[in-house]
C-alpha positions in Angstrom: 8.1 13.6 4.8 6.6 10.5 6.4 6.7 10.2 10.2 8.8 7.3 11.6 6.8 4.2 12.0 7.0 3.0 15.6 6.5 -0.6 16.6 6.1 -3.1 19.4 8.1 -6.3 18.9 6.8 -9.5 20.5 8.5 -13.0 20.8 11.6 -11.1 19.7 14.1 -13.8 20.1 17.6 -12.8 19.1 16.1 -10.0 17.1 16.2 -11.2 13.5 12.8 -9.9 12.6 13.7 -6.6 14.3 16.9 -6.2 12.3 14.8 -6.5 9.1 12.1 -4.1 10.2 14.6 -1.6 11.4 16.5 -1.8 8.1 13.2 -0.9 6.5 12.9 2.2 8.6 10.8 1.0 11.6 11.6 2.2 15.1 11.1 -0.5 17.7 10.0 1.2 21.0 9.3 -2.0 23.0 10.4 -5.6 22.8 9.6 -8.7 24.7 11.3 -12.1 24.9 11.0 -15.0 27.4 14.3 -16.8 26.9 17.0 -15.2 28.9 20.0 -15.7 26.5 17.9 -14.5 23.5 16.9 -11.4 25.4 20.6 -10.8 26.3 21.5 -11.1 22.6 18.7 -8.6 21.8 19.9 -6.1 24.4 23.6 -6.4 23.3 22.6 -5.3 19.8 19.9 -2.8 20.8 21.5 -1.0 23.8 19.1 1.9 23.5 16.0 -0.2 23.1 13.5 -1.4 25.7 13.6 -5.1 26.1 11.6 -6.8 28.8 12.8 -10.4 29.5 9.6 -12.0 30.9 6.5 -14.1 30.0 4.3 -12.0 27.7 1.3 -12.7 30.0 3.1 -11.0 32.8 3.7 -7.7 30.9 0.3 -7.0 29.4 -0.3 -3.9 31.6 3.0 -2.5 30.5 1.8 -2.5 26.9 -1.0 -0.1 27.6 1.4 2.8 27.4 2.1 1.9 23.8 -1.6 2.2 22.7 -1.9 3.7 19.3 1.6 2.6 18.1 1.8 2.1 14.3 2.8 -1.5 14.2 2.9 -4.7 16.2 5.1 -7.6 14.8 6.5 -10.9 16.0 6.9 -14.6 15.5 5.2 -16.6 18.3 6.8 -20.0 18.9 5.8 -22.4 16.1 6.7 -25.9 17.4 3.1 -26.8 17.9 2.3 -26.2 14.3 5.5 -27.3 12.6 5.6 -30.5 10.5 9.0 -31.0 12.1 7.4 -31.1 15.5 4.5 -33.0 17.2 1.8 -30.8 15.5 0.0 -30.6 18.8 -2.8 -27.9 18.9 -2.9 -28.2 22.7 0.8 -27.4 23.0 0.8 -24.2 25.2 3.0 -22.5 22.6 0.3 -23.0 19.9 -2.0 -20.7 21.9 0.5 -17.8 21.7 -0.8 -16.8 18.3 -4.0 -15.7 20.1 -1.9 -14.0 22.8 -0.4 -12.0 20.0 -3.9 -10.8 19.1 -4.5 -10.0 22.8 -1.7 -7.5 22.5 -3.1 -6.1 19.2 -6.4 -5.6 21.0 -4.7 -3.7 23.8 -2.3 -1.6 21.6 -4.7 -1.0 18.6 -1.9 -0.5 16.0 -2.6 0.6 12.5 -1.1 -2.7 11.2 0.3 -6.0 12.5 2.6 -8.7 11.1 2.7 -12.2 12.6 5.2 -14.8 11.3 4.9 -18.5 11.7 5.6 -21.8 10.0 4.1 -22.4 6.6 1.9 -25.3 8.0 -0.2 -22.8 9.9 -1.0 -21.0 6.7 -1.8 -24.0 4.5 -2.5 -27.3 6.2 -6.1 -28.5 6.4 -5.2 -29.8 10.0 -4.9 -26.2 11.1 -7.8 -24.8 9.1 -10.1 -24.2 12.1 -7.3 -22.5 14.0 -6.5 -20.3 11.0 -10.2 -19.4 10.6 -10.5 -18.6 14.3 -7.4 -16.4 14.1 -8.6 -14.4 11.0 -12.1 -14.1 12.6 -10.7 -12.8 15.8 -8.6 -10.2 13.9 -11.8 -9.2 12.0 -13.7 -8.7 15.2 -10.9 -6.5 16.4 -11.3 -4.3 13.3 -8.5 -5.7 11.1 -8.6 -7.1 7.6 -6.0 -9.9 7.8 -4.6 -12.1 5.1 -1.9 -14.8 5.3 1.0 -14.7 2.8 3.3 -17.7 2.2 6.8 -16.6 1.3 10.0 -18.5 0.4 13.1 -16.9 1.9 15.2 -17.7 -1.2 13.2 -15.1 -3.2 14.0 -12.4 -0.7 17.8 -12.4 -0.5 18.1 -15.4 1.9 20.2 -18.4 0.8 17.9 -20.8 2.6 14.8 -22.8 1.5 12.7 -21.6 4.3 9.0 -21.1 3.7 7.0 -19.1 6.2 3.5 -17.6 6.6 3.1 -13.9 7.4 -0.3 -12.8 8.7 -0.6 -9.1 7.7 -3.5 -7.2 9.3 -4.6 -3.6 8.5 -7.0 -1.7 10.8 -10.3 -0.5 9.5 -9.3 -1.5 6.0 -12.1 -1.4 3.4 -9.8 -2.0 0.4 -11.5 -4.9 -1.5 -8.2 -5.6 -3.3 -6.0 -5.5 -0.2 -4.6 -9.0 -0.7 -3.8 -8.3 -4.4 -2.2 -4.9 -3.6 -0.1 -6.3 -0.7 1.0 -9.3 -2.7 2.1 -7.0 -5.5 4.1 -4.9 -3.0 5.7 -8.0 -1.6 6.6 -9.2 -5.1 8.3 -5.9 -5.7 10.7 -6.8 -2.9 12.0 -9.9 -4.5 15.7 -10.2 -4.5 17.6 -13.3 -5.7 19.8 -14.8 -2.9 23.4 -15.7 -3.5 24.3 -19.4 -3.6 25.8 -20.8 -0.4 29.3 -21.0 -1.9 29.3 -17.3 -2.7 27.8 -16.4 0.7 30.2 -18.4 2.9 33.5 -18.2 0.9 34.4 -14.7 2.1 34.2 -15.8 5.8 37.2 -18.1 5.3 37.9 -21.5 6.6 36.4 -22.8 9.8 38.8 -22.5 12.7 40.1 -19.1 11.8 39.7 -16.0 14.0 37.1 -14.6 11.6 35.2 -17.9 11.5 35.8 -20.0 14.7 35.0 -23.7 14.6 32.0 -23.9 16.9 30.5 -27.3 16.4 32.6 -30.4 17.1 29.9 -33.1 16.6 31.3 -35.9 14.5 29.9 -36.8 11.1 29.4 -40.5 10.9 27.7 -42.8 8.3 24.3 -44.3 8.9 24.3 -48.1 9.5 21.1 -48.4 7.4 21.2 -45.5 4.8 18.0 -44.3 3.3 18.5 -43.1 -0.2 16.9 -40.4 -2.2 17.4 -39.1 -5.7 19.1 -36.0 -4.4 22.4 -36.5 -2.6 21.2 -33.7 -0.2 17.9 -35.4 0.7 18.8 -38.9 1.9 19.6 -40.1 5.3 22.9 -41.8 4.9 24.6 -39.9 7.7 23.8 -40.3 11.4 21.8 -37.6 13.1 19.5 -35.1 11.4 22.2 -32.8 10.2 22.1 -32.9 6.4 24.8 -32.0 3.8 24.3 -28.5 2.3 24.4 -28.0 -1.5 26.8 -25.1 -1.7 26.0 -24.6 -5.4 22.4 -23.9 -4.3 20.6 -23.0 -1.0 20.6 -24.7 2.4 17.5 -26.3 3.8 15.8 -24.6 6.7 18.3 -24.2 9.6 16.8 -25.9 12.6 16.7 -24.5 16.2 18.2 -27.9 17.2 21.6 -27.1 15.7 24.7 -27.3 17.9 25.2 -31.1 17.8 24.6 -33.8 15.2 21.6 -31.9 13.9 23.9 -29.2 12.6 24.1 -29.1 8.7 27.5 -29.6 7.1 29.5 -28.7 4.1 32.5 -30.1 2.1 35.1 -27.6 3.0 37.5 -28.6 0.2 34.8 -28.1 -2.4 33.7 -24.8 -0.7 37.2 -23.3 -1.1 38.0 -24.7 -4.5 40.5 -27.4 -3.6 38.2 -30.1 -4.8 36.5 -30.2 -8.2 33.3 -31.8 -6.9 31.4 -32.2 -3.7 32.4 -35.4 -1.9 28.8 -36.0 -0.9 27.7 -36.0 -4.5 30.4 -38.5 -5.5 29.7 -40.8 -2.6 25.9 -40.7 -3.3 26.5 -41.5 -6.9 28.7 -44.5 -5.9 26.1 -45.8 -3.5 23.4 -45.6 -6.1 25.5 -47.2 -8.8 26.7 -50.0 -6.5 30.4 -49.1 -6.9 30.6 -48.1 -3.2 29.7 -50.3 -0.3 28.2 -48.2 2.6 30.8 -47.3 5.2 30.1 -47.3 8.9 32.9 -45.1 10.3 33.6 -41.4 10.5 33.1 -39.3 7.4 36.3 -37.7 5.8 37.6 -34.6 7.6 36.8 -32.4 4.6 33.1 -32.7 5.7 32.4 -30.4 8.7 29.5 -28.8 10.5 28.7 -25.2 9.7 29.9 -22.6 12.3 27.9 -20.1 14.2 29.2 -17.3 11.9 28.0 -19.3 8.9 24.6 -20.1 10.3 24.1 -16.4 11.2 25.3 -15.5 7.7 22.7 -17.8 6.1 20.0 -16.2 8.3 21.3 -12.8 7.0 22.2 -11.4 10.4 24.8 -8.6 10.1 28.4 -9.8 10.3 29.0 -7.8 13.5 25.9 -9.2 15.3 26.7 -10.1 18.9 25.2 -13.4 20.3 25.1 -14.2 24.0 25.0 -17.6 25.8 26.8 -20.9 25.2 27.3 -22.3 21.7 24.2 -24.5 21.9 22.0 -21.6 23.0 23.4 -19.4 20.2 22.8 -22.0 17.5 19.2 -22.3 18.8 18.7 -18.5 18.7 19.9 -18.4 15.1 17.7 -21.3 14.0 14.7 -19.8 15.7 15.1 -16.4 14.1 13.2 -14.9 11.2 15.7 -14.3 8.5 16.5 -10.6 8.6 16.3 -9.9 4.9 13.0 -11.8 4.6 11.5 -9.7 7.4 12.9 -6.5 5.8 11.0 -7.4 2.5 7.7 -7.8 4.4 8.3 -4.6 6.4 9.0 -2.6 3.2 5.8 -3.9 1.6 3.7 -3.0 4.6 5.2 0.5 4.9 4.6 1.0 1.2 1.0 0.1 1.6 0.6 2.4 4.6 2.1 5.2 2.6 -0.4 4.6 -0.2 -3.3 4.6 2.2 -2.1 7.9 3.8 -1.7 9.5 0.3 -5.3 8.5 -0.6 -6.8 9.6 2.8 
């Protein structure tokens, strides 16, 4: 019987990554988060855990007592690397990927997993930072490889691509990348379409699914068209319509106002035969509809906190703390639970194989 894998969680946020790792059988013995409301959310769902709400640089000495733990995992803030942000390598938050490795150096785990935006794993702009990160990991005694994953392939109804840097200590396996990729592939699990995912929650405004975003949906004065009705910019704000017959785009941390994605509720619950957005888009492209400049029809409405959490695969009974805006941000910032679980299961399977061969 395998011993329980114990882990230190960094940049824990609301605990999305932790939910996934715990579902895979990992025991989190220490967690750290800077944002007060996110730390409160974490504590509310992990009453027996150890969460320190402080700057990671202030708690380094505390980590010494966890030296030799099996695993360190976390997702340092990614705004500095994100194509949706300023892509500033001098952003203080961009330096936190190296702070993550400072913890790895102190704790000396068997393995580590660091999540971040896809751009850090693939863009030429970040190649030097990526190389520096991998070289530092090597100097610390870890073979580390970045893996780019799409959440839709791991049970998450969201087109969210992320990089996972997976490091193994004193690993001499020349086929590590191949073996790990194979184990991750084995975790693939097709996600349900948005319609099937959200339908059971019921209409927005009910006790089970409270209406939590009141930002109006209005038409753009100068619409920018795309081939897909879900890709253009013909509504004001950055909140986009969601294709409920497919998957949502990446849920942003800026949700809560007019950046909150929206759905056609009548189509979601089967009262309409087609998505209003699709029909409107078709009319605009065909010239049969003149662009409107008023509020969109009431059947279009923003997704709720419950729906956003569901898309991020948080458990239905997960407790979120803070005001509505802070909660939307926590959900948008989270690593989708089921995506994290897939990575955790692959890492554990690899560790088990290593132990069996030792």
